[in-house]
Residue frames as qw, qx, qy, qz and C-alpha x, y, z in Angstrom:
[[0.614, -0.140, -0.238, -0.739, 16.85, -13.81, -21.20],
 [0.750, -0.142, -0.645, -0.038, 17.06, -17.42, -19.96],
 [0.342, 0.015, -0.629, 0.698, 18.60, -16.24, -16.72],
 [0.294, -0.111, 0.168, -0.934, 15.72, -13.86, -16.10],
 [0.746, -0.127, -0.381, -0.531, 13.09, -16.49, -16.89],
 [0.635, -0.038, -0.724, 0.266, 14.88, -18.96, -14.61],
 [0.075, 0.055, -0.516, 0.852, 14.73, -16.45, -11.79],
 [0.538, -0.130, -0.127, -0.823, 11.00, -15.99, -12.49],
 [0.775, -0.117, -0.590, -0.193, 10.39, -19.73, -12.05],
 [0.450, -0.016, -0.672, 0.588, 12.34, -19.76, -8.77],
 [0.172, -0.105, 0.272, -0.941, 10.31, -16.83, -7.53],
 [0.669, -0.194, -0.372, -0.613, 7.06, -18.63, -8.34],
 [0.749, -0.181, -0.630, 0.097, 8.02, -21.64, -6.15],
 [0.325, 0.037, -0.513, 0.794, 9.43, -19.40, -3.41],
 [0.267, -0.140, 0.101, -0.948, 6.30, -17.30, -3.14],
 [0.586, -0.245, -0.628, -0.449, 3.68, -20.04, -3.25],
 [0.499, -0.314, -0.718, 0.371, 4.12, -21.03, 0.42],
 [0.069, -0.143, -0.263, 0.951, 3.81, -17.33, 1.39],
 [0.417, -0.133, -0.359, -0.825, 0.55, -17.06, -0.58],
 [0.615, -0.321, -0.707, -0.136, -0.85, -20.13, 1.16],
 [0.388, -0.207, -0.591, 0.676, 0.26, -18.81, 4.57],
 [0.128, -0.088, 0.031, -0.987, -1.72, -15.61, 4.06],
 [0.584, -0.284, -0.467, -0.600, -4.95, -17.59, 4.09],
 [0.778, -0.346, -0.524, 0.034, -4.26, -19.41, 7.37],
 [0.457, 0.085, -0.446, 0.765, -1.97, -17.25, 9.44],
 [0.340, -0.783, -0.520, -0.006, -3.61, -15.69, 12.46],
 [0.473, -0.194, -0.142, 0.847, -0.97, -13.02, 12.97],
 [0.105, 0.721, 0.219, -0.649, -1.80, -9.33, 12.99],
 [0.602, 0.654, 0.397, 0.228, -2.83, -8.13, 9.59],
 [0.426, -0.520, 0.173, 0.720, 0.07, -6.04, 8.17],
 [0.483, 0.827, 0.262, 0.120, -0.19, -3.29, 5.58],
 [0.549, -0.267, 0.158, 0.776, 2.92, -1.71, 4.15],
 [0.263, 0.931, 0.230, -0.105, 2.44, 1.92, 3.02],
 [0.658, -0.049, 0.274, 0.700, 5.06, 3.10, 0.53],
 [0.137, 0.918, 0.074, -0.364, 5.41, 6.85, -0.10],
 [0.798, 0.461, 0.148, 0.359, 7.19, 7.07, -3.44],
 [0.443, 0.670, -0.151, 0.577, 10.56, 8.75, -3.92],
 [0.603, -0.787, -0.101, 0.080, 12.00, 10.91, -1.10],
 [0.610, -0.549, 0.215, 0.529, 15.18, 12.66, -0.07],
 [0.178, -0.463, 0.472, 0.728, 17.44, 13.32, -3.09],
 [0.060, 0.233, 0.824, 0.513, 14.75, 11.92, -5.36],
 [0.281, 0.176, 0.263, -0.906, 11.88, 14.48, -5.54],
 [0.415, 0.416, 0.809, -0.004, 9.87, 12.40, -8.01],
 [0.270, 0.636, 0.500, 0.523, 7.64, 14.27, -10.40],
 [0.217, -0.275, -0.200, 0.915, 7.76, 18.04, -10.22],
 [0.156, 0.796, 0.573, 0.117, 4.72, 20.31, -10.57],
 [0.223, 0.719, 0.028, 0.658, 4.77, 24.05, -10.87],
 [0.318, -0.706, 0.244, -0.583, 4.35, 24.47, -7.11],
 [0.803, -0.403, 0.334, -0.287, 4.91, 21.06, -5.61],
 [0.181, 0.460, -0.866, -0.079, 7.00, 17.88, -5.45],
 [0.770, -0.095, -0.544, -0.319, 5.65, 14.36, -5.66],
 [0.514, 0.044, -0.741, 0.430, 7.65, 13.17, -2.67],
 [0.100, -0.069, 0.449, -0.885, 6.00, 15.69, -0.30],
 [0.636, -0.064, -0.149, -0.754, 2.41, 15.07, -1.46],
 [0.776, -0.026, -0.604, -0.178, 2.60, 11.25, -1.23],
 [0.367, 0.060, -0.733, 0.570, 4.22, 11.26, 2.15],
 [0.323, -0.070, 0.293, -0.897, 1.43, 13.44, 3.51],
 [0.753, -0.023, -0.334, -0.566, -1.19, 11.13, 1.98],
 [0.665, 0.042, -0.734, 0.130, 0.45, 8.02, 3.45],
 [0.082, 0.081, -0.629, 0.769, 0.54, 9.58, 6.93],
 [0.530, -0.037, 0.091, -0.842, -3.17, 10.32, 6.66],
 [0.779, 0.006, -0.543, -0.314, -3.98, 6.75, 5.56],
 [0.475, 0.083, -0.766, 0.425, -1.96, 5.38, 8.51],
 [0.185, -0.106, 0.463, -0.860, -3.93, 7.56, 10.95],
 [0.736, -0.045, -0.173, -0.653, -7.22, 6.18, 9.75],
 [0.770, 0.065, -0.634, -0.027, -5.93, 2.62, 10.11],
 [0.313, 0.143, -0.695, 0.631, -4.32, 3.15, 13.50],
 [0.340, -0.123, 0.326, -0.874, -7.42, 4.79, 14.90],
 [0.754, 0.014, -0.088, -0.651, -9.97, 2.32, 13.67],
 [0.928, 0.057, -0.359, -0.084, -8.28, -1.10, 13.96],
 [0.547, -0.683, 0.470, -0.118, -6.50, -2.85, 16.79],
 [0.842, -0.063, 0.516, 0.143, -5.59, -5.90, 14.69],
 [0.663, 0.691, 0.099, 0.270, -3.98, -4.00, 11.78],
 [0.558, -0.579, 0.154, 0.574, -0.31, -3.02, 11.86],
 [0.455, 0.891, -0.009, 0.008, 0.99, -0.25, 9.61],
 [0.706, -0.310, 0.269, 0.577, 4.59, -0.47, 8.34],
 [0.290, 0.916, -0.075, -0.268, 6.15, 2.43, 6.48],
 [0.826, 0.295, 0.057, 0.477, 8.86, 2.15, 3.85],
 [0.341, 0.160, -0.188, 0.907, 9.62, 5.74, 4.77],
 [0.183, -0.813, -0.552, 0.034, 7.82, 8.15, 7.10],
 [0.208, -0.800, 0.050, 0.561, 10.17, 11.07, 6.65],
 [0.543, 0.815, -0.129, -0.156, 11.82, 12.83, 3.68],
 [0.429, -0.538, 0.686, 0.238, 14.54, 10.25, 3.06],
 [0.571, 0.468, -0.538, -0.407, 15.71, 8.34, 0.03],
 [0.700, -0.167, 0.675, -0.164, 14.92, 4.59, 0.18],
 [0.095, 0.320, -0.793, -0.510, 16.15, 2.38, -2.61],
 [0.706, 0.048, -0.261, -0.656, 13.45, 0.55, -4.55],
 [0.669, 0.047, -0.742, 0.001, 14.67, -2.96, -3.72],
 [0.147, 0.062, -0.721, 0.674, 14.83, -2.05, -0.04],
 [0.525, -0.057, 0.090, -0.845, 11.18, -1.04, -0.09],
 [0.817, 0.016, -0.469, -0.336, 10.28, -4.57, -1.15],
 [0.521, 0.123, -0.748, 0.392, 12.60, -6.02, 1.49],
 [0.214, -0.153, 0.472, -0.842, 10.89, -3.96, 4.20],
 [0.738, -0.025, -0.077, -0.670, 7.60, -5.46, 3.14],
 [0.801, 0.114, -0.585, -0.062, 8.93, -9.00, 2.89],
 [0.289, 0.189, -0.723, 0.598, 10.73, -8.80, 6.26],
 [0.382, -0.091, 0.382, -0.836, 7.46, -7.64, 7.86],
 [0.080, 0.218, 0.967, 0.107, 5.63, -10.61, 6.24],
 [0.301, 0.241, 0.115, -0.916, 3.05, -8.08, 5.06],
 [0.463, 0.410, 0.780, -0.100, -0.38, -9.01, 3.74],
 [0.428, 0.805, 0.369, 0.177, -0.59, -6.08, 1.35],
 [0.450, -0.257, 0.147, 0.842, 1.76, -3.49, -0.18],
 [0.269, 0.872, 0.405, 0.057, 0.42, -0.12, -1.37],
 [0.483, -0.132, 0.150, 0.852, 2.76, 2.29, -3.15],
 [0.136, 0.881, 0.391, -0.230, 1.52, 5.91, -3.48],
 [0.457, -0.058, 0.337, 0.821, 2.70, 8.18, -6.26],
 [0.322, 0.761, 0.162, -0.540, 1.77, 11.21, -8.41],
 [0.715, 0.378, 0.462, 0.364, 1.90, 11.04, -12.19],
 [0.032, -0.728, 0.173, 0.662, 3.41, 13.49, -14.66],
 [0.674, 0.481, 0.486, 0.280, 3.46, 14.09, -18.40],
 [0.363, -0.078, 0.210, 0.905, 5.33, 16.52, -20.68],
 [0.163, -0.445, -0.451, -0.756, 1.91, 17.66, -21.79],
 [0.131, -0.079, 0.534, -0.832, -0.33, 19.38, -19.27],
 [0.621, -0.085, -0.279, -0.728, -3.60, 17.92, -20.53],
 [0.625, -0.109, -0.773, -0.009, -3.39, 14.33, -19.11],
 [0.342, -0.408, 0.399, -0.747, -5.18, 14.01, -15.78],
 [0.857, -0.209, -0.194, -0.429, -6.75, 11.56, -13.45],
 [0.551, -0.478, 0.650, -0.212, -6.05, 8.48, -11.31],
 [0.819, 0.263, -0.469, -0.200, -4.77, 5.08, -12.36],
 [0.701, -0.487, 0.495, -0.165, -3.84, 1.98, -10.36],
 [0.562, 0.529, -0.621, -0.132, -1.16, -0.46, -11.43],
 [0.872, -0.346, 0.344, -0.044, -0.23, -4.03, -10.59],
 [0.211, -0.565, 0.715, 0.354, 2.90, -5.90, -11.59],
 [0.742, 0.289, 0.605, -0.031, 2.61, -7.63, -14.92],
 [0.533, 0.281, 0.525, 0.601, 2.76, -7.44, -18.69],
 [0.040, 0.469, -0.012, -0.882, 2.87, -3.90, -20.09],
 [0.507, 0.536, 0.675, 0.005, -0.16, -3.90, -22.39],
 [0.383, 0.885, 0.187, 0.188, 0.58, -0.51, -23.95],
 [0.550, 0.385, -0.167, 0.722, 3.49, 1.81, -24.53],
 [0.236, -0.720, 0.060, -0.650, 1.91, 4.35, -22.19],
 [0.844, -0.524, -0.053, -0.096, 1.87, 1.84, -19.31],
 [0.852, 0.017, -0.097, 0.514, 5.54, 1.06, -19.87],
 [0.261, 0.608, -0.099, 0.744, 6.42, 4.75, -19.96],
 [0.524, -0.731, 0.047, -0.434, 4.84, 5.21, -16.53],
 [0.932, -0.324, -0.001, 0.165, 6.82, 2.26, -15.13],
 [0.700, 0.312, -0.066, 0.639, 10.06, 3.49, -16.72],
 [0.026, -0.750, 0.077, -0.657, 9.52, 6.92, -15.20],
 [0.708, -0.646, 0.111, -0.263, 9.00, 5.52, -11.72],
 [0.955, -0.105, 0.030, 0.277, 11.86, 2.98, -12.14],
 [0.483, 0.689, -0.165, 0.515, 14.30, 5.76, -13.10],
 [0.476, -0.812, 0.230, -0.248, 14.72, 6.33, -9.36],
 [0.948, -0.195, 0.132, 0.212, 16.95, 3.28, -9.44],
 [0.633, 0.587, -0.085, 0.497, 19.54, 5.29, -11.39],
 [0.186, -0.827, 0.280, -0.450, 20.21, 7.19, -8.17],
 [0.864, -0.443, 0.224, -0.079, 21.24, 3.94, -6.47],
 [0.081, -0.635, 0.755, 0.146, 24.69, 2.40, -6.33],
 [0.103, -0.150, 0.971, 0.152, 25.12, -0.84, -8.33],
 [0.646, 0.255, 0.255, -0.673, 21.53, -0.70, -9.69],
 [0.587, 0.364, -0.619, -0.375, 22.50, -3.05, -12.51],
 [0.238, 0.119, -0.943, 0.202, 23.20, -5.86, -10.02],
 [0.306, 0.103, 0.638, -0.699, 20.11, -5.16, -7.88],
 [0.651, 0.414, 0.222, -0.597, 17.62, -5.46, -10.73],
 [0.800, 0.127, 0.575, 0.115, 19.03, -8.41, -12.62],
 [0.412, -0.106, 0.498, 0.756, 20.88, -6.28, -15.16],
 [0.230, 0.729, 0.614, 0.197, 17.73, -4.50, -16.33],
 [0.225, 0.035, 0.041, 0.973, 18.31, -0.96, -17.61],
 [0.149, 0.574, 0.595, -0.542, 15.45, 1.23, -16.35],
 [0.250, 0.628, -0.129, -0.726, 15.61, 3.20, -19.65],
 [0.127, 0.236, -0.836, -0.479, 15.53, 0.21, -22.02],
 [0.757, 0.062, 0.083, -0.646, 12.07, -1.00, -23.11],
 [0.726, 0.266, -0.612, -0.167, 13.54, -4.19, -24.54],
 [0.187, 0.281, -0.825, 0.453, 14.95, -5.18, -21.14],
 [0.473, -0.091, 0.453, -0.750, 11.43, -5.32, -19.65],
 [0.652, 0.091, -0.556, -0.508, 10.12, -8.19, -21.81],
 [0.629, -0.101, -0.761, 0.121, 10.92, -11.04, -19.47],
 [0.117, 0.040, -0.566, 0.815, 10.97, -8.89, -16.34],
 [0.463, -0.145, -0.061, -0.872, 7.27, -8.08, -16.78],
 [0.698, -0.169, -0.655, -0.237, 6.36, -11.68, -15.87],
 [0.274, 0.040, -0.732, 0.622, 7.41, -11.28, -12.26],
 [0.246, 0.023, 0.463, -0.851, 4.73, -11.09, -9.54],
 [0.530, -0.057, -0.560, -0.633, 2.17, -13.10, -11.46],
 [0.370, -0.169, -0.888, 0.217, 1.78, -15.46, -8.55],
 [0.038, -0.431, -0.572, 0.697, -0.10, -12.67, -6.71],
 [0.012, -0.105, -0.415, -0.904, -1.83, -11.24, -9.74],
 [0.310, -0.555, -0.707, -0.311, -5.43, -12.17, -8.79],
 [0.420, -0.682, -0.456, 0.389, -5.27, -10.63, -5.33],
 [0.277, -0.280, 0.085, 0.915, -3.35, -7.64, -6.59],
 [0.088, -0.284, -0.556, -0.776, -5.98, -7.01, -9.28],
 [0.365, -0.647, -0.669, -0.027, -8.72, -7.43, -6.69],
 [0.383, -0.583, -0.261, 0.667, -7.16, -4.74, -4.54],
 [0.180, -0.093, 0.334, 0.921, -6.51, -2.50, -7.53],
 [0.167, -0.460, -0.661, -0.570, -10.16, -2.71, -8.63],
 [0.399, -0.711, -0.540, 0.208, -11.41, -1.94, -5.11],
 [0.377, -0.432, -0.046, 0.818, -8.96, 0.99, -4.91],
 [0.053, 0.102, 0.425, 0.898, -10.04, 2.62, -8.20],
 [0.278, -0.604, -0.695, -0.276, -13.69, 2.12, -7.25],
 [0.412, -0.718, -0.392, 0.400, -13.19, 4.01, -3.96],
 [0.288, -0.232, 0.159, 0.915, -11.18, 6.72, -5.68],
 [0.058, -0.366, -0.600, -0.709, -14.09, 7.24, -8.03],
 [0.383, -0.683, -0.619, -0.053, -16.57, 7.40, -5.14],
 [0.480, -0.755, -0.254, 0.367, -14.69, 9.62, -2.72],
 [0.392, -0.403, 0.236, 0.792, -12.21, 11.60, -4.83],
 [0.489, 0.742, 0.396, -0.231, -13.75, 11.93, -8.25],
 [0.007, -0.646, 0.507, 0.571, -10.72, 12.60, -10.42],
 [0.702, 0.430, -0.366, -0.434, -10.83, 11.17, -13.97],
 [0.845, -0.199, 0.490, -0.078, -10.76, 7.37, -13.92],
 [0.336, 0.650, -0.620, -0.285, -7.80, 6.09, -15.99],
 [0.924, 0.053, -0.277, -0.256, -8.43, 2.51, -14.94],
 [0.760, -0.466, 0.450, 0.053, -6.53, -0.51, -13.61],
 [0.640, 0.676, -0.359, -0.067, -3.41, -1.40, -15.56],
 [0.915, -0.276, 0.148, 0.256, -0.36, -3.66, -15.56],
 [0.400, 0.841, -0.303, 0.203, 3.24, -2.58, -15.91],
 [0.856, -0.026, -0.350, 0.380, 6.71, -3.69, -14.75],
 [0.185, -0.895, 0.176, -0.366, 7.60, -1.66, -11.69],
 [0.444, 0.362, -0.695, 0.435, 10.83, -2.26, -9.80],
 [0.269, -0.329, 0.530, -0.734, 9.15, -1.46, -6.47],
 [0.818, -0.046, 0.123, -0.560, 6.56, -4.19, -7.01],
 [0.767, 0.319, -0.520, -0.199, 8.36, -7.09, -8.60],
 [0.444, 0.195, -0.807, 0.338, 10.05, -8.57, -5.49],
 [0.444, -0.265, 0.394, -0.760, 7.19, -8.03, -3.04],
 [0.187, -0.018, -0.982, -0.007, 6.11, -11.40, -1.67],
 [0.159, 0.479, 0.712, -0.487, 2.48, -10.36, -1.24],
 [0.295, 0.750, 0.530, 0.265, -0.34, -8.70, -3.24],
 [0.333, -0.420, 0.022, 0.844, 0.87, -5.23, -4.24],
 [0.339, 0.797, 0.446, 0.227, -0.51, -2.21, -6.02],
 [0.347, -0.187, 0.030, 0.918, 0.83, 1.18, -7.10],
 [0.165, 0.832, 0.527, -0.056, -1.52, 4.13, -7.32],
 [0.282, 0.150, 0.164, 0.933, -0.84, 7.26, -9.39],
 [0.016, 0.573, 0.628, -0.525, -3.18, 9.55, -7.47],
 [0.336, 0.892, 0.256, -0.163, -3.25, 12.34, -10.09],
 [0.674, 0.441, 0.100, 0.584, -1.09, 14.26, -12.55],
 [0.397, -0.670, -0.122, 0.616, 1.13, 16.83, -10.83],
 [0.295, -0.049, 0.440, 0.847, 1.80, 18.22, -14.35],
 [0.082, -0.597, -0.625, -0.496, -1.91, 19.14, -14.76],
 [0.043, -0.381, 0.214, -0.898, -3.04, 22.41, -13.16],
 [0.680, -0.390, -0.113, -0.610, -6.33, 21.13, -11.78],
 [0.892, -0.157, -0.410, 0.111, -4.88, 17.83, -10.49],
 [0.506, 0.194, -0.437, 0.718, -1.94, 19.57, -8.90],
 [0.268, -0.434, 0.141, -0.848, -4.20, 22.14, -7.17],
 [0.839, -0.333, -0.196, -0.383, -6.26, 19.27, -5.76],
 [0.855, -0.001, -0.421, 0.304, -3.27, 17.23, -4.74],
 [0.296, 0.335, -0.362, 0.818, -1.77, 20.21, -2.88],
 [0.456, -0.492, 0.012, -0.742, -4.93, 20.99, -0.91],
 [0.239, -0.202, 0.818, -0.482, -5.62, 19.49, 2.51],
 [0.735, 0.209, 0.291, -0.575, -9.07, 18.53, 1.32],
 [0.734, 0.470, -0.424, -0.245, -7.70, 16.71, -1.75],
 [0.276, 0.390, -0.846, 0.235, -5.08, 14.77, 0.19],
 [0.417, -0.093, 0.681, -0.595, -7.65, 13.91, 2.84],
 [0.801, 0.291, 0.050, -0.520, -10.11, 12.59, 0.29],
 [0.638, 0.459, -0.614, -0.071, -7.43, 10.48, -1.39],
 [0.034, 0.324, -0.851, 0.411, -6.24, 9.11, 1.96],
 [0.603, 0.028, 0.499, -0.621, -9.78, 8.28, 2.97],
 [0.815, 0.366, -0.209, -0.399, -10.39, 6.44, -0.29],
 [0.471, 0.432, -0.759, 0.123, -7.22, 4.43, 0.09],
 [0.235, -0.215, 0.762, -0.564, -8.07, 3.64, 3.72],
 [0.752, 0.147, 0.290, -0.574, -11.55, 2.40, 2.78],
 [0.755, 0.430, -0.443, -0.221, -10.12, 0.34, -0.10],
 [0.232, 0.382, -0.842, 0.303, -7.62, -1.31, 2.22],
 [0.460, -0.076, 0.617, -0.634, -10.40, -1.95, 4.72],
 [0.812, 0.280, 0.007, -0.511, -12.65, -3.50, 2.04],
 [0.638, 0.438, -0.632, -0.036, -9.87, -5.68, 0.69],
 [0.014, 0.316, -0.829, 0.460, -8.84, -6.81, 4.15],
 [0.618, 0.030, 0.452, -0.642, -12.43, -7.59, 5.06],
 [0.820, 0.352, -0.215, -0.397, -12.91, -9.63, 1.88],
 [0.604, 0.398, -0.680, 0.119, -9.86, -11.77, 2.56],
 [0.110, 0.195, -0.792, 0.569, -10.21, -12.10, 6.33],
 [0.402, -0.500, -0.729, -0.237, -13.98, -12.38, 6.71],
 [0.262, -0.368, -0.483, 0.750, -14.05, -9.40, 9.04],
 [0.060, 0.843, 0.490, 0.214, -16.35, -6.42, 9.29],
 [0.257, 0.537, -0.105, 0.797, -15.61, -2.74, 9.49],
 [0.463, -0.618, -0.508, 0.382, -15.38, -1.21, 12.98],
 [0.182, 0.803, 0.116, 0.555, -15.92, 2.54, 12.89],
 [0.343, 0.112, -0.454, 0.814, -14.19, 4.99, 15.23],
 [0.184, -0.646, -0.626, 0.397, -15.94, 7.01, 17.94],
 [0.099, 0.598, 0.241, 0.758, -17.65, 10.32, 17.18],
 [0.310, -0.366, -0.563, 0.673, -17.70, 12.74, 20.11],
 [0.001, 0.806, 0.475, 0.352, -20.48, 15.28, 20.49],
 [0.219, 0.191, -0.251, 0.923, -19.82, 18.86, 21.57],
 [0.285, -0.675, -0.680, 0.024, -22.21, 19.92, 24.30],
 [0.004, 0.669, 0.005, 0.743, -23.23, 23.38, 25.46],
 [0.357, -0.247, -0.663, 0.610, -22.87, 24.50, 29.05],
 [0.108, -0.743, -0.502, -0.430, -26.08, 26.39, 29.79],
 [0.516, -0.771, -0.268, 0.260, -24.79, 27.83, 33.07],
 [0.436, -0.510, 0.228, 0.706, -22.03, 29.85, 31.43],
 [0.436, 0.791, -0.087, -0.420, -21.60, 32.18, 28.50],
 [0.105, 0.569, -0.771, -0.266, -18.73, 29.94, 27.46],
 [0.928, 0.086, -0.164, -0.324, -19.40, 26.58, 25.83],
 [0.385, -0.500, 0.776, -0.017, -17.69, 23.37, 26.85],
 [0.771, 0.287, -0.450, -0.348, -17.26, 20.08, 25.10],
 [0.658, -0.411, 0.602, -0.189, -16.83, 16.54, 26.30],
 [0.437, 0.375, -0.764, -0.289, -15.29, 13.41, 24.88],
 [0.245, -0.059, 0.900, -0.356, -17.20, 11.17, 27.24],
 [0.634, 0.437, 0.430, -0.472, -20.43, 11.31, 25.25],
 [0.144, -0.228, 0.776, 0.571, -20.07, 9.28, 22.09],
 [0.651, 0.386, 0.161, -0.633, -22.73, 9.40, 19.46],
 [0.272, -0.040, 0.902, 0.333, -23.43, 6.37, 17.26],
 [0.448, 0.307, -0.032, -0.839, -25.94, 7.88, 14.84],
 [0.557, 0.246, 0.792, -0.033, -28.56, 5.52, 13.56],
 [0.551, 0.751, 0.364, -0.027, -29.37, 5.62, 9.88],
 [0.611, 0.337, 0.196, 0.689, -27.74, 8.03, 7.41],
 [0.133, -0.924, -0.152, 0.325, -26.53, 11.55, 8.16],
 [0.587, 0.608, 0.033, 0.533, -24.52, 14.13, 6.32],
 [0.471, -0.764, -0.057, 0.437, -21.85, 16.33, 7.89],
 [0.426, 0.862, -0.180, 0.206, -19.31, 18.96, 6.76],
 [0.819, -0.259, -0.043, 0.511, -15.74, 18.04, 7.45],
 [0.158, 0.971, 0.044, 0.174, -14.00, 21.37, 7.98],
 [0.046, 0.822, -0.498, 0.274, -10.80, 20.97, 9.98],
 [0.877, -0.162, -0.390, 0.229, -8.30, 18.84, 11.83],
 [0.175, -0.865, 0.301, -0.360, -6.65, 20.05, 15.03],
 [0.504, 0.285, -0.744, 0.334, -3.85, 18.67, 17.17],
 [0.027, -0.070, -0.739, 0.670, -5.88, 19.25, 20.29],
 [0.039, -0.653, -0.755, -0.044, -9.52, 19.36, 21.35],
 [0.096, 0.281, 0.090, 0.951, -10.77, 22.87, 20.62],
 [0.077, 0.409, 0.657, -0.629, -13.21, 24.53, 23.10],
 [0.245, 0.666, 0.646, 0.284, -16.44, 25.68, 21.51],
 [0.120, -0.918, -0.151, 0.347, -15.67, 29.19, 22.79],
 [0.462, -0.302, 0.446, 0.705, -12.65, 29.24, 20.49],
 [0.355, 0.640, -0.046, -0.679, -13.22, 31.62, 17.61],
 [0.058, 0.305, -0.827, -0.469, -12.14, 28.95, 15.17],
 [0.171, -0.251, -0.929, -0.211, -15.36, 26.97, 15.69],
 [0.092, 0.319, 0.591, -0.735, -17.64, 29.23, 17.78],
 [0.414, 0.337, -0.096, -0.840, -19.73, 30.29, 14.77],
 [0.396, 0.118, -0.820, -0.396, -20.47, 26.77, 13.60],
 [0.707, -0.197, 0.210, -0.646, -23.43, 24.59, 14.46],
 [0.981, -0.040, 0.082, -0.173, -23.77, 20.96, 15.50],
 [0.286, 0.711, -0.636, 0.091, -20.00, 20.49, 15.87],
 [0.944, -0.279, 0.172, -0.028, -18.65, 16.97, 16.56],
 [0.195, 0.747, -0.634, -0.045, -15.19, 15.55, 16.44],
 [0.995, -0.096, -0.001, 0.022, -13.38, 12.21, 16.33],
 [0.361, -0.725, 0.540, 0.230, -9.78, 11.31, 17.11],
 [0.897, 0.439, -0.021, 0.045, -7.84, 10.03, 14.11],
 [0.722, 0.286, -0.283, 0.562, -4.31, 9.12, 14.98],
 [0.413, -0.281, -0.365, 0.785, -2.81, 12.07, 16.83],
 [0.090, -0.113, -0.178, -0.974, -5.29, 14.57, 15.34],
 [0.256, 0.464, 0.701, -0.478, -8.93, 15.49, 16.11],
 [0.067, 0.226, 0.645, 0.727, -11.09, 15.69, 12.99],
 [0.182, 0.359, 0.451, -0.797, -13.94, 18.19, 13.21],
 [0.021, 0.405, 0.765, 0.500, -17.36, 18.13, 11.51],
 [0.186, 0.266, 0.360, -0.875, -20.34, 20.43, 11.66],
 [0.470, 0.204, -0.217, -0.831, -23.90, 20.88, 10.35],
 [0.096, 0.028, 0.995, 0.030, -25.07, 17.32, 10.92],
 [0.575, 0.260, 0.162, -0.758, -28.39, 16.69, 9.27],
 [0.612, 0.170, 0.772, 0.035, -30.30, 13.83, 7.63],
 [0.539, 0.792, 0.269, -0.100, -31.07, 16.12, 4.68],
 [0.683, 0.066, 0.274, 0.673, -28.36, 16.46, 2.08],
 [0.199, 0.740, 0.290, 0.573, -29.87, 19.72, 0.75],
 [0.429, -0.899, -0.069, -0.050, -29.74, 21.27, 4.25],
 [0.704, -0.471, 0.233, 0.477, -26.08, 20.39, 4.69],
 [0.561, 0.350, 0.376, 0.649, -25.32, 21.50, 1.08],
 [0.000, 0.883, 0.244, 0.401, -26.97, 24.85, 1.74],
 [0.553, -0.823, 0.053, 0.115, -24.92, 25.26, 4.91],
 [0.831, 0.025, 0.145, 0.537, -21.58, 24.49, 3.20],
 [0.356, 0.672, 0.077, 0.644, -21.11, 28.00, 1.74],
 [0.402, -0.867, 0.031, -0.292, -21.59, 29.50, 5.20],
 [0.854, -0.425, 0.142, 0.266, -18.87, 27.24, 6.59],
 [0.698, 0.310, 0.154, 0.627, -16.50, 28.20, 3.76],
 [0.050, 0.857, 0.077, 0.507, -17.13, 31.90, 4.54],
 [0.635, -0.769, 0.075, -0.010, -15.80, 31.37, 8.02],
 [0.052, -0.791, 0.598, 0.114, -12.38, 30.58, 6.43],
 [0.606, -0.142, 0.782, 0.032, -12.66, 26.84, 5.90],
 [0.482, 0.545, -0.307, -0.613, -12.48, 27.03, 2.11],
 [0.294, 0.270, -0.895, -0.197, -11.54, 23.34, 1.72],
 [0.473, 0.018, 0.704, -0.530, -14.54, 22.11, 3.72],
 [0.409, 0.105, -0.721, -0.550, -16.55, 19.29, 2.09],
 [0.774, -0.183, 0.110, -0.596, -19.56, 17.09, 2.70],
 [0.157, 0.214, -0.963, 0.047, -19.20, 13.56, 4.08],
 [0.754, -0.234, -0.206, -0.578, -21.80, 10.92, 4.92],
 [0.080, -0.264, 0.900, -0.338, -22.21, 8.26, 7.63],
 [0.737, -0.189, -0.441, -0.475, -24.46, 5.24, 7.94],
 [0.860, -0.459, -0.223, -0.023, -24.96, 3.86, 11.46],
 [0.498, -0.806, 0.246, 0.203, -21.80, 5.73, 12.48],
 [0.696, -0.122, 0.504, 0.497, -19.64, 4.34, 9.66],
 [0.121, 0.590, -0.258, -0.755, -18.46, 6.50, 6.76],
 [0.618, 0.387, 0.655, 0.197, -19.98, 5.85, 3.34],
 [0.276, 0.125, 0.393, 0.868, -19.85, 7.69, 0.02],
 [0.232, 0.330, 0.221, -0.888, -21.99, 10.80, -0.28],
 [0.459, 0.161, -0.520, -0.702, -23.50, 9.60, -3.57],
 [0.363, -0.133, -0.922, 0.001, -24.31, 6.22, -2.06],
 [0.026, -0.313, -0.654, 0.688, -25.95, 7.93, 0.91],
 [0.338, 0.281, -0.066, -0.896, -28.05, 10.13, -1.38],
 [0.473, 0.037, -0.730, -0.492, -29.23, 7.14, -3.36],
 [0.293, -0.215, -0.899, 0.245, -30.16, 5.21, -0.25],
 [0.021, 0.474, 0.534, -0.700, -32.20, 8.20, 1.03],
 [0.330, 0.655, 0.609, 0.301, -33.60, 9.13, -2.39],
 [0.118, -0.872, -0.103, 0.464, -32.07, 12.61, -2.22]]
């Protein structure tokens, strides 16, 4: 016990200069995205899916948003393929990159199928047995590692008693970590809408040696039918990625005194001299005020309007996000008009299509947009 507490004190003094440096360093702002599990460690198992696959997809989508919209933000992956990365190495990747923020993405599970919803964790005291159980479940990945006893200061991932002193680690970054966690759960509520299980503290191996603010999000319960169905869908993963991306943006802006810079939206134009339609990426629309659109697809290439995949849709626009082109249709200032058009879009085969909102070209929550326009 004394040895662990001594290590904690050393960590406090070692991390303080890093905390101070984050307020004055003018280097590129670095975000580490950690897709939980991987390779021989599938993580939680649903009836039709594996945690490792869902979270890797989500992390890739978050990175695309960040890469497309910011020139001064650098994304670092702990893994970007289906490989097993040891928990302590994930923290080392973040520390070596001198990251400003660490976000670990996971799916939850429970022997019972009724628990559902999203929760965000920071490193700290386990306030309840349930919080500790979540940490122990995620920490069990360490049992797949060689010499895990030496790596984690002799802490047994399956022993609740061993976590007593360990849970004090990372407190030097607790305020910033909690700030990010609160921003993240707020955005998950706005843009995803799964049950809000709150912000919590628990002793996670993947967080306790990260020398920067760090959070771990359990996006939903893979053991719950409705959550798993949502997590497996493209629309569900896209909404989660979008919420995480906006949370990272808001946190970064709050600590760096920067403003959000939206990406470019490209309008599809009709060629009146031909039966075939053409589109251009040279005309960029920056819509003033608030508009609603239907996000219906992402393609790896720009799709001609004559293509049967989009030829039956109206007011189609697209934007490049990473290596993909994200497509929207039905733009209108009236939410009811867009809402009425959504079933028609779904009938064309885009069953996962959903409504999004923009203010002055930047994305905002649909509910916020409706309130601002009294709709």
